Structures are given as C-alpha cells and as structure tokens.
VOFI-998248 format. One record per atom (N, C-alpha, C): atom name; residue in one letter; residue number from 1; x, y, z. Coordinates in steps of 0.02 Angstrom, whole numbers, plus 50000, padded with zeros to 5 digits. Layout:
N
["CA"; "A"; NUM; [X; Y; Z]],
...
***
This chain:
103
["N"; "M"; 1; [50044; 49941; 49997]],
["CA"; "M"; 1; [49998; 50002; 49998]],
["C"; "M"; 1; [50047; 50063; 50001]],
["N"; "T"; 2; [50097; 50059; 50035]],
["CA"; "T"; 2; [50147; 50114; 50032]],
["C"; "T"; 2; [50171; 50130; 49961]],
["N"; "L"; 3; [50189; 50075; 49928]],
["CA"; "L"; 3; [50207; 50088; 49863]],
["C"; "L"; 3; [50160; 50119; 49818]],
["N"; "L"; 4; [50098; 50094; 49823]],
["CA"; "L"; 4; [50043; 50124; 49786]],
["C"; "L"; 4; [50030; 50196; 49799]],
["N"; "C"; 5; [50036; 50211; 49863]],
["CA"; "C"; 5; [50022; 50282; 49883]],
["C"; "C"; 5; [50082; 50327; 49852]],
["N"; "A"; 6; [50138; 50301; 49859]],
["CA"; "A"; 6; [50199; 50342; 49831]],
["C"; "A"; 6; [50197; 50349; 49754]],
["N"; "V"; 7; [50176; 50294; 49722]],
["CA"; "V"; 7; [50179; 50296; 49646]],
["C"; "V"; 7; [50117; 50346; 49626]],
["N"; "F"; 8; [50065; 50335; 49654]],
["CA"; "F"; 8; [50006; 50383; 49636]],
["C"; "F"; 8; [50025; 50454; 49649]],
["N"; "A"; 9; [50059; 50473; 49705]],
["CA"; "A"; 9; [50074; 50538; 49719]],
["C"; "A"; 9; [50131; 50564; 49670]],
["N"; "A"; 10; [50177; 50520; 49655]],
["CA"; "A"; 10; [50230; 50535; 49601]],
["C"; "A"; 10; [50197; 50549; 49533]],
["N"; "V"; 11; [50149; 50508; 49508]],
["CA"; "V"; 11; [50120; 50521; 49447]],
["C"; "V"; 11; [50081; 50575; 49447]],
["N"; "V"; 12; [50042; 50589; 49495]],
["CA"; "V"; 12; [50003; 50651; 49492]],
["C"; "V"; 12; [50050; 50721; 49495]],
["N"; "S"; 13; [50099; 50717; 49545]],
["CA"; "S"; 13; [50144; 50775; 49549]],
["C"; "S"; 13; [50188; 50780; 49478]],
["N"; "T"; 14; [50201; 50724; 49444]],
["CA"; "T"; 14; [50243; 50733; 49385]],
["C"; "T"; 14; [50193; 50764; 49331]],
["N"; "A"; 15; [50129; 50741; 49327]],
["CA"; "A"; 15; [50085; 50772; 49275]],
["C"; "A"; 15; [50071; 50842; 49289]],
["N"; "V"; 16; [50064; 50864; 49352]],
["CA"; "V"; 16; [50061; 50934; 49366]],
["C"; "V"; 16; [50122; 50973; 49345]],
["N"; "W"; 17; [50178; 50946; 49362]],
["CA"; "W"; 17; [50242; 50981; 49346]],
["C"; "W"; 17; [50249; 50989; 49262]],
["N"; "Y"; 18; [50233; 50935; 49229]],
["CA"; "Y"; 18; [50239; 50928; 49158]],
["C"; "Y"; 18; [50185; 50973; 49123]],
["N"; "T"; 19; [50131; 50986; 49150]],
["CA"; "T"; 19; [50079; 51026; 49114]],
["C"; "T"; 19; [50076; 51097; 49131]],
["N"; "S"; 20; [50104; 51116; 49188]],
["CA"; "S"; 20; [50093; 51180; 49209]],
["C"; "S"; 20; [50159; 51220; 49214]],
["N"; "P"; 21; [50176; 51271; 49176]],
["CA"; "P"; 21; [50234; 51310; 49186]],
["C"; "P"; 21; [50240; 51344; 49258]],
["N"; "S"; 22; [50185; 51363; 49287]],
["CA"; "S"; 22; [50182; 51399; 49343]],
["C"; "S"; 22; [50203; 51346; 49408]],
["N"; "A"; 23; [50184; 51285; 49397]],
["CA"; "A"; 23; [50211; 51230; 49442]],
["C"; "A"; 23; [50284; 51217; 49438]],
["N"; "R"; 24; [50311; 51222; 49382]],
["CA"; "R"; 24; [50385; 51221; 49376]],
["C"; "R"; 24; [50419; 51272; 49410]],
["N"; "E"; 25; [50383; 51335; 49410]],
["CA"; "E"; 25; [50408; 51397; 49442]],
["C"; "E"; 25; [50410; 51387; 49520]],
["N"; "L"; 26; [50359; 51354; 49540]],
["CA"; "L"; 26; [50347; 51349; 49612]],
["C"; "L"; 26; [50388; 51283; 49642]],
["N"; "G"; 27; [50427; 51253; 49597]],
["CA"; "G"; 27; [50469; 51201; 49624]],
["C"; "G"; 27; [50435; 51127; 49637]],
["N"; "V"; 28; [50385; 51114; 49599]],
["CA"; "V"; 28; [50350; 51052; 49600]],
["C"; "V"; 28; [50402; 50998; 49582]],
["N"; "G"; 29; [50451; 51012; 49549]],
["CA"; "G"; 29; [50502; 50959; 49533]],
["C"; "G"; 29; [50536; 50926; 49590]],
["N"; "L"; 30; [50540; 50971; 49643]],
["CA"; "L"; 30; [50569; 50943; 49710]],
["C"; "L"; 30; [50520; 50891; 49736]],
["N"; "L"; 31; [50457; 50901; 49731]],
["CA"; "L"; 31; [50404; 50859; 49752]],
["C"; "L"; 31; [50408; 50791; 49713]],
["N"; "C"; 32; [50418; 50803; 49648]],
["CA"; "C"; 32; [50415; 50743; 49601]],
["C"; "C"; 32; [50476; 50692; 49621]],
["N"; "W"; 33; [50540; 50722; 49637]],
["CA"; "W"; 33; [50597; 50689; 49657]],
["C"; "W"; 33; [50582; 50650; 49722]],
["N"; "M"; 34; [50553; 50685; 49767]],
["CA"; "M"; 34; [50535; 50655; 49836]],
["C"; "M"; 34; [50489; 50594; 49823]],
["N"; "F"; 35; [50439; 50602; 49787]],
["CA"; "F"; 35; [50393; 50549; 49777]],
["C"; "F"; 35; [50420; 50491; 49732]],
["N"; "W"; 36; [50460; 50509; 49681]],
["CA"; "W"; 36; [50488; 50454; 49645]],
["C"; "W"; 36; [50540; 50414; 49686]],
["N"; "G"; 37; [50579; 50454; 49730]],
["CA"; "G"; 37; [50623; 50420; 49778]],
["C"; "G"; 37; [50590; 50368; 49820]],
["N"; "A"; 38; [50536; 50398; 49848]],
["CA"; "A"; 38; [50497; 50347; 49893]],
["C"; "A"; 38; [50472; 50286; 49857]],
["N"; "S"; 39; [50449; 50301; 49797]],
["CA"; "S"; 39; [50424; 50247; 49759]],
["C"; "S"; 39; [50481; 50194; 49747]],
["N"; "C"; 40; [50538; 50217; 49726]],
["CA"; "C"; 40; [50595; 50173; 49716]],
["C"; "C"; 40; [50613; 50136; 49777]],
["N"; "M"; 41; [50620; 50170; 49835]],
["CA"; "M"; 41; [50628; 50136; 49896]],
["C"; "M"; 41; [50576; 50083; 49915]],
["N"; "W"; 42; [50514; 50093; 49908]],
["CA"; "W"; 42; [50461; 50043; 49922]],
["C"; "W"; 42; [50462; 49990; 49869]],
["N"; "L"; 43; [50484; 50000; 49807]],
["CA"; "L"; 43; [50486; 49954; 49756]],
["C"; "L"; 43; [50539; 49900; 49779]],
["N"; "A"; 44; [50604; 49930; 49794]],
["CA"; "A"; 44; [50648; 49886; 49825]],
["C"; "A"; 44; [50632; 49846; 49884]],
["N"; "D"; 45; [50589; 49878; 49927]],
["CA"; "D"; 45; [50566; 49837; 49987]],
["C"; "D"; 45; [50516; 49784; 49968]],
["N"; "A"; 46; [50473; 49795; 49918]],
["CA"; "A"; 46; [50429; 49746; 49890]],
["C"; "A"; 46; [50464; 49687; 49858]],
["N"; "V"; 47; [50521; 49704; 49823]],
["CA"; "V"; 47; [50557; 49648; 49790]],
["C"; "V"; 47; [50593; 49608; 49843]],
["N"; "F"; 48; [50624; 49637; 49888]],
["CA"; "F"; 48; [50659; 49603; 49945]],
["C"; "F"; 48; [50609; 49565; 49988]],
["N"; "G"; 49; [50554; 49591; 49999]],
["CA"; "G"; 49; [50498; 49557; 50036]],
["C"; "G"; 49; [50472; 49496; 49996]],
["N"; "Y"; 50; [50469; 49501; 49931]],
["CA"; "Y"; 50; [50446; 49443; 49890]],
["C"; "Y"; 50; [50502; 49389; 49895]],
["N"; "I"; 51; [50568; 49408; 49886]],
["CA"; "I"; 51; [50621; 49362; 49892]],
["C"; "I"; 51; [50622; 49326; 49962]],
["N"; "E"; 52; [50607; 49363; 50012]],
["CA"; "E"; 52; [50608; 49328; 50079]],
["C"; "E"; 52; [50545; 49286; 50093]],
["N"; "L"; 53; [50483; 49314; 50083]],
["CA"; "L"; 53; [50423; 49288; 50094]],
["C"; "L"; 53; [50388; 49248; 50040]],
["N"; "G"; 54; [50405; 49259; 49983]],
["CA"; "G"; 54; [50367; 49230; 49923]],
["C"; "G"; 54; [50300; 49268; 49907]],
["N"; "A"; 55; [50256; 49231; 49882]],
["CA"; "A"; 55; [50188; 49262; 49870]],
["C"; "A"; 55; [50151; 49285; 49929]],
["N"; "A"; 56; [50171; 49263; 49994]],
["CA"; "A"; 56; [50134; 49288; 50053]],
["C"; "A"; 56; [50150; 49362; 50059]],
["N"; "C"; 57; [50196; 49386; 50027]],
["CA"; "C"; 57; [50201; 49462; 50033]],
["C"; "C"; 57; [50154; 49498; 50004]],
["N"; "F"; 58; [50115; 49472; 49956]],
["CA"; "F"; 58; [50063; 49510; 49921]],
["C"; "F"; 58; [49996; 49495; 49948]],
["N"; "T"; 59; [49993; 49462; 50004]],
["CA"; "T"; 59; [49930; 49447; 50038]],
["C"; "T"; 59; [49927; 49469; 50111]],
["N"; "P"; 60; [49944; 49534; 50127]],
["CA"; "P"; 60; [49942; 49561; 50195]],
["C"; "P"; 60; [49877; 49554; 50229]],
["N"; "E"; 61; [49880; 49553; 50299]],
["CA"; "E"; 61; [49820; 49554; 50345]],
["C"; "E"; 61; [49787; 49626; 50339]],
["N"; "P"; 62; [49723; 49630; 50351]],
["CA"; "P"; 62; [49691; 49697; 50348]],
["C"; "P"; 62; [49726; 49750; 50395]],
["N"; "G"; 63; [49746; 49730; 50456]],
["CA"; "G"; 63; [49775; 49777; 50501]],
["C"; "G"; 63; [49841; 49803; 50469]],
["N"; "A"; 64; [49885; 49761; 50438]],
["CA"; "A"; 64; [49949; 49775; 50414]],
["C"; "A"; 64; [49935; 49823; 50351]],
["N"; "L"; 65; [49880; 49809; 50313]],
["CA"; "L"; 65; [49864; 49848; 50254]],
["C"; "L"; 65; [49843; 49918; 50279]],
["N"; "L"; 66; [49807; 49930; 50332]],
["CA"; "L"; 66; [49790; 49991; 50359]],
["C"; "L"; 66; [49848; 50028; 50384]],
["N"; "N"; 67; [49896; 49997; 50421]],
["CA"; "N"; 67; [49956; 50029; 50442]],
["C"; "N"; 67; [49995; 50053; 50384]],
["N"; "D"; 68; [50000; 50011; 50329]],
["CA"; "D"; 68; [50039; 50035; 50268]],
["C"; "D"; 68; [50006; 50096; 50236]],
["N"; "L"; 69; [49944; 50092; 50237]],
["CA"; "L"; 69; [49905; 50156; 50213]],
["C"; "L"; 69; [49923; 50221; 50247]],
["N"; "F"; 70; [49920; 50211; 50317]],
["CA"; "F"; 70; [49938; 50269; 50358]],
["C"; "F"; 70; [50013; 50293; 50351]],
["N"; "L"; 71; [50055; 50243; 50340]],
["CA"; "L"; 71; [50123; 50262; 50328]],
["C"; "L"; 71; [50132; 50298; 50265]],
["N"; "G"; 72; [50099; 50272; 50212]],
["CA"; "G"; 72; [50105; 50305; 50146]],
["C"; "G"; 72; [50079; 50374; 50146]],
["N"; "L"; 73; [50020; 50385; 50182]],
["CA"; "L"; 73; [49992; 50450; 50190]],
["C"; "L"; 73; [50036; 50497; 50226]],
["N"; "S"; 74; [50064; 50464; 50278]],
["CA"; "S"; 74; [50108; 50509; 50318]],
["C"; "S"; 74; [50174; 50537; 50280]],
["N"; "V"; 75; [50196; 50493; 50237]],
["CA"; "V"; 75; [50260; 50508; 50193]],
["C"; "V"; 75; [50235; 50561; 50146]],
["N"; "I"; 76; [50179; 50558; 50121]],
["CA"; "I"; 76; [50154; 50610; 50072]],
["C"; "I"; 76; [50146; 50673; 50106]],
["N"; "A"; 77; [50121; 50674; 50165]],
["CA"; "A"; 77; [50114; 50736; 50205]],
["C"; "A"; 77; [50179; 50765; 50223]],
["N"; "L"; 78; [50228; 50721; 50245]],
["CA"; "L"; 78; [50293; 50746; 50258]],
["C"; "L"; 78; [50325; 50777; 50201]],
["N"; "A"; 79; [50322; 50750; 50141]],
["CA"; "A"; 79; [50348; 50777; 50079]],
["C"; "A"; 79; [50314; 50841; 50066]],
["N"; "L"; 80; [50250; 50846; 50074]],
["CA"; "L"; 80; [50215; 50909; 50059]],
["C"; "L"; 80; [50245; 50969; 50106]],
["N"; "V"; 81; [50249; 50945; 50170]],
["CA"; "V"; 81; [50279; 50997; 50221]],
["C"; "V"; 81; [50352; 51016; 50203]],
["N"; "I"; 82; [50389; 50971; 50181]],
["CA"; "I"; 82; [50458; 50992; 50153]],
["C"; "I"; 82; [50458; 51038; 50097]],
["N"; "W"; 83; [50411; 51023; 50052]],
["CA"; "W"; 83; [50401; 51058; 49986]],
["C"; "W"; 83; [50379; 51134; 50002]],
["N"; "V"; 84; [50327; 51136; 50045]],
["CA"; "V"; 84; [50303; 51201; 50066]],
["C"; "V"; 84; [50356; 51246; 50101]],
["N"; "T"; 85; [50399; 51213; 50144]],
["CA"; "T"; 85; [50447; 51245; 50183]],
["C"; "T"; 85; [50500; 51270; 50137]],
["N"; "A"; 86; [50520; 51227; 50082]],
["CA"; "A"; 86; [50568; 51249; 50032]],
["C"; "A"; 86; [50536; 51306; 49992]],
["N"; "L"; 87; [50471; 51305; 49974]],
["CA"; "L"; 87; [50439; 51354; 49935]],
["C"; "L"; 87; [50443; 51420; 49973]],
["N"; "L"; 88; [50429; 51420; 50042]],
["CA"; "L"; 88; [50428; 51483; 50079]],
["C"; "L"; 88; [50494; 51510; 50086]],
["N"; "I"; 89; [50552; 51469; 50091]],
["CA"; "I"; 89; [50616; 51492; 50098]],
["C"; "I"; 89; [50636; 51525; 50030]],
["N"; "R"; 90; [50627; 51491; 49977]],
["CA"; "R"; 90; [50645; 51517; 49907]],
["C"; "R"; 90; [50601; 51574; 49884]],
["N"; "D"; 91; [50539; 51576; 49902]],
["CA"; "D"; 91; [50492; 51628; 49888]],
["C"; "D"; 91; [50500; 51652; 49819]],
["N"; "P"; 92; [50486; 51609; 49767]],
["CA"; "P"; 92; [50492; 51632; 49695]],
["C"; "P"; 92; [50450; 51690; 49671]],
["N"; "K"; 93; [50399; 51704; 49701]],
["CA"; "K"; 93; [50354; 51758; 49681]],
["C"; "K"; 93; [50362; 51818; 49726]],
["N"; "G"; 94; [50403; 51812; 49776]],
["CA"; "G"; 94; [50414; 51873; 49817]],
["C"; "G"; 94; [50353; 51885; 49868]],
["N"; "V"; 95; [50314; 51837; 49876]],
["CA"; "V"; 95; [50254; 51850; 49921]],
["C"; "V"; 95; [50270; 51861; 49994]],
["N"; "V"; 96; [50314; 51817; 50020]],
["CA"; "V"; 96; [50331; 51822; 50087]],
["C"; "V"; 96; [50375; 51882; 50096]],
["N"; "R"; 97; [50423; 51898; 50059]],
["CA"; "R"; 97; [50464; 51959; 50063]],
["C"; "R"; 97; [50418; 52024; 50069]],
["N"; "G"; 98; [50363; 52025; 50020]],
["CA"; "G"; 98; [50320; 52078; 50016]],
["C"; "G"; 98; [50279; 52087; 50079]],
["N"; "K"; 99; [50254; 52031; 50112]],
["CA"; "K"; 99; [50218; 52033; 50172]],
["C"; "K"; 99; [50261; 52061; 50226]],
["N"; "L"; 100; [50327; 52032; 50233]],
["CA"; "L"; 100; [50374; 52050; 50284]],
["C"; "L"; 100; [50393; 52124; 50277]],
["N"; "A"; 101; [50396; 52147; 50217]],
["CA"; "A"; 101; [50424; 52222; 50207]],
["C"; "A"; 101; [50364; 52266; 50224]],
["N"; "K"; 102; [50300; 52248; 50221]],
["CA"; "K"; 102; [50248; 52292; 50242]],
["C"; "K"; 102; [50247; 52303; 50317]],
["N"; "K"; 103; [50271; 52258; 50356]],
["CA"; "K"; 103; [50267; 52259; 50427]],
["C"; "K"; 103; [50322; 52297; 50462]],
***
C-alpha cells in the first residue's frame, strides 16, 4: 500500500509539473523527486519482501494494510511539508518578502 500511495503521488505531481509552467516555477520538481525516490525505495522493499516471503508478501492482513496506508499518507504529508517549507524559503514570487516588508 505504501508503494501504491507513493507511485500515485509521484504520477500526479509529475503530471502537474509537466503540464503547468507555473508549477515548475513553484518547484514542484522537488516534490516529484521526493515521491519518485519514495516509490523506488518501496519498490526495492517489495522486491526484497518477495524474495524473503514469496507470494505471502502480496496477501497482507487487513491491519497491516491499514498501517501501510497510514504510513504512505504520512510520507506524502511529510513530503508536502518539506516542499512548502522549501517554497517559503525560496519565495519565487516574492510574496513572503512583500508581506514582511509591509510590517
């Protein structure tokens, strides 16, 4: 489930990055790299899990499936927090600087 969450987030963020010039300006590429990196990590985990457990790797218990879903969503949320922090630090449109200059 974590692999599925990460791949879905990677595909969506890549589609947004590819189709929108303003998304590229806002650094959505960083988000794409984080999601594709997580996807590669969980793909390697699935491969090694299959080597170790065989086909039982693909039939998790409902509790484990729910835990994996929460882990996948937590990683997506953490990546979004990192991206927003990087966006606020870089401030490509000068919004934060403009608000701070007014005060």
